[in-house]
N, C-alpha and C positions, 0 to 999 in steps of 0.2 A: 138693657139700656144701650141705645145706639150712641156711637162715638160722636156723631155730629148733632146730637139732640139739641144742644144749646147754641149752635151756630146761627148767627144772624139776629139773635134776640136783642143785642145792644143796638145794632143798627136800626132795627124796627122801632125800639122805644125812643131813640133819639130822633128819628125821622118823624114819628108821631108827635113828639113834643115840639119840634121845630117846624112842623107842618110843611116839610119839603125835603127833598133829597139833597139839594145843593147846600142848604143851611146845615143839614146833618153832617154832610161831608166836611164842612169847615170845622165843625165842633169836634169831629172824630179825627181830623187830620188825614183824611183819605180823599180819593176822587169821588165825584157824584156817581160815576159808573160803578165803582166798587160798592157803594151803598146800595144802588139799584140791584146789582147782581146778587148781593148778599140777601136782600129781602125777597127777590124772586126765588132763590134757592129755598128760603124758609117757607114761602107759600107753596112751592111744589111738594116739599116734605110734609106739610100739614094738609095739603089738599084743599086749601081755602084761599080766597083773595082777601088780603088785608087792607089794600089801598085802592081807592078809585083814582085813576090817573088820567089827566088831560094834558094838553100841550102847555097849559098855563099853571096848573096846580095839582097837588095830590091831597087826598083826604081819606080818612079811615072809613072803611065799610062798617056796617053794623056789627058783623062778626069780628072785624078788626078792633072795634071799640071794646067788645067783650073780652077779646084776647089780651088787649093792653091792660085792662082792669085786673086780669088774673095774673099776668106775668110780671108786671112792673114791681109789685112788692117783693116777689121772689128774687128777681134780679138785683134789686136794691139791697136785699139782705145778703146775697152772695157777695156783692161788692163790699159791703161793710165788713164781712168776715175776712175777705182778702186783705183789706186795709189793716184790719186789726192784727192779722198774722204777720203782715209785712212790718208793722211796728214792732211786734215781738221779736222778729228776726234780727232786728238791730238793737234790741234791748236785752241784756242778760237776764233770763228768767227760765223757770222750769226746773226739772229734775236732771242733775248731772251725776252720772254713775261712773265711778272709777274703780279699777282693780289695782291694788297696791300691796307690795310686800311690807312686812312689819318695819323693816329698816326704812323703807321709803316713806311710810307714815311718820315714824318717829323723827326722822331727820328732815324730810322734805315738806311735810304738811302740818304736823301737829304744832310746830312753833308759830305758824302764821294762820292757822285755821280760823281762829276767831276774827282776825282782821279781815280775812276774805269774806266771811259771812256777814260781817258788819257793813262792808263796803257794797255788797250785792245782796240786798235783802230779799229780792225776788227769786234768787237761786236756791234750790234745795239740793243738798249734797248727800249722796249715798256712797259709802266706801265699803268695798269688800277687801278685808285685809287677809292676804294669804300669800305664801311664798311659792306655791305651785304655779307654774306657767300655764296660762289659759289662752284660748282664742277669744279676745275681747269682742270681736265682731259677732261671733256665733252666740256669745253669752249676753249680748245686749249692752255692753259697756260703751260709754262715749270715748274713754281713753284709759290708759294704764300708766303706771310708773314702774320702771325697772332700772337696774343698773345697765349702763349703755351697751355692754357686750352681750346682753340677753335679748335685745330687741330685734325682731325680724326685719329683714331688709326692705320689705314692701310697705313698711309703716313710715309715716312722717314722724321724725324723732327730734325732740328739742331738749338740749341740755339744760338742766335746772340744778339748783342746790349748791351747797358749799363744796369746796375741795374735800375729797375723801381720801383718807390715809389709813393704813393699818397700824394698830397699836398692839404691842405685846404687853399684857398686864398680869399682875399677880397681887395677892394680898400681902401686907407686911408680915402677917403671921406665917404664910407659906415661905416667904423669903428668909425669915429668921430661922426656919427649920431646914431649908434646903440650899440656901445661898443665892446670890444674885448673879445671873449670867452676864458676861460682858461682851460676848460674841454670839451670833446666832447659832453656831454649831454646838455651843454648850447646852442649848435647849434639848439636844438629843438625850442628855442625861437627866432631864427633868420630867415630871408628870405633866404632859401637855394635854389640855382638854380639846378633843377633836370636834369638828363641826361637819356634819354630813349635809350636803346640799340636797334640798328636795328636788330641784330641777334636774340634777344629773345623777344623784345617788352616790356621788363620790365624796370621800372625806377630803376636806380642803387641805391643799398643800400650802404651807406658809411661805410667802414671798418676802424677800428682803432686797434692798437696794441702797448702796452708798456710793455716790459718785458714779464711776463706770463699772463698779463691781455689783453683780447681782447674784442672788443665791435663792434656791428653792429647797425646802425641807419637807420630807414626808415624816411628819411628827408621829410619835407613838405615845399613847397614854391609856389609862384604865377607864376613861370616861369619854363617850362620844354622844353629842347632842345634835338636835336639828332645829333648835330654837335659840335665838340670840339672847332673849331675856334670861333663859335658863343658863346659858353660857356665862353671862355676867354674874348671875347668882352663885354659880359654882366657883368662880374665881373669888368672889367675896367670902365664900365659905372656906377658902384655903385649900381647895381640892387640888388645884394645880395652876399652871400658866395658861392663859387664854390669848387668842388672837382675835382682835375686835376692831371695828371701824370707829372713827370719831363720830360724835353725835349722841352716843349712848352714855359714855363713861366719864366725860369731863368733870361733872359735879362730884363723882365718886373719887376721882383723882385729887381734886381740890380739897375734899374733905379728909384726905389721907386714908380712905378706906381701900383704895387700890393704888398701886405704884406702876408707872409706865416704865417699861424696860426697852433698851436698845432703840431709843428715839431717833438716833442718827442713822438707823437702818430702815426707817419706815418708808415703804414704797407708796406711790400714788396709785390709787385704784380707780376703776371706772366710776365716773360720777353718775348721779341720778339723771334719768331721761324720762320725760313725759312723751308718750307716743300715742298716735291715733291713726285711723285709716286714712289713706290718701283720698280726699274728696274735694269737689270743686268749691264748696262753701262750708267753712267751719262755723258751727252754731255759735251765736253770740255768747252763750253761757260758757262754752269751752274756750273761746277766744279770750273772754274775761279772765279765766283761770290762767291761761298761758301768759298773758301780759302781766298779770299780778305776780306770778311766780318768777318771771324774768326780772321784775323790778325788785322783788323781796329777796330772792335767792340767786345772786349772780352765778352764772355757770362757772365751773371750775376752769382755771386758766391752763392747766396741763391736760393733754389727751393721753390717757394711760395705755399701756400695751394691751392688746385685745385678749391675751390669754389669761389675764387676771380676772377672777370672779369672786363675787361676794353676794350672797342672796340677802 
């Protein structure tokens, strides 16, 4: 198929309908010479004469009439499709695919998911929940959600979600058996449940901050996990002390099933970030989600230090 196959068709149809190049030029917003040149190029490409021309008027030739009869419905259909797609570009609709870690889903999306789908009934949402970092462009995702320090620099990144803090937690049963630490360094004498990051393969170091004082502990324990839900379950079972972000555990603390420890030492961690490739036009379905999350989940007020990570 030639690149210039459709060139001149609109000028030809409008000139035929207006029965003149000057009137067609007015309708198209171009000069009469531009219309004439476009039609001459079309005639040369087809090898036929479409118009009889005199100094006073133009009229379709017999073959021009037949050509008009054939191409006008096709061009009209193309115009209708373009208009329809143009309307869709400004209306949130279609499939929106996101790659999200478990924490991003639990904290950032799950609380507001129903409201988003209710507000945008023409949007279909597909979520792949995984902690492994992936190339969202290569795998066909529209966007991803990660903690801010894990987002590549060539992505457009938008902070979403609540303020994220680290909570040290244990069950009342565990504390009754082992005592309650009152300083972070006392955790070194406790069974601390480790969390191995899928993205780095490293066991997480526990970060603490109070005023100007900061502390980092390489904790030691008999259990290491790589799943946040399993980590909370282990703490509930009294296996040891766990280090967890807010968003998972508040109801369990309120119910007395878990106890928060060392609250005045809790550091602020990197907040959730929605990210997507840098492109000139953001699809309406993605723009709808961005604006919705900004309104529903205001970005954290503090920017955390970049070395802190939590998958």
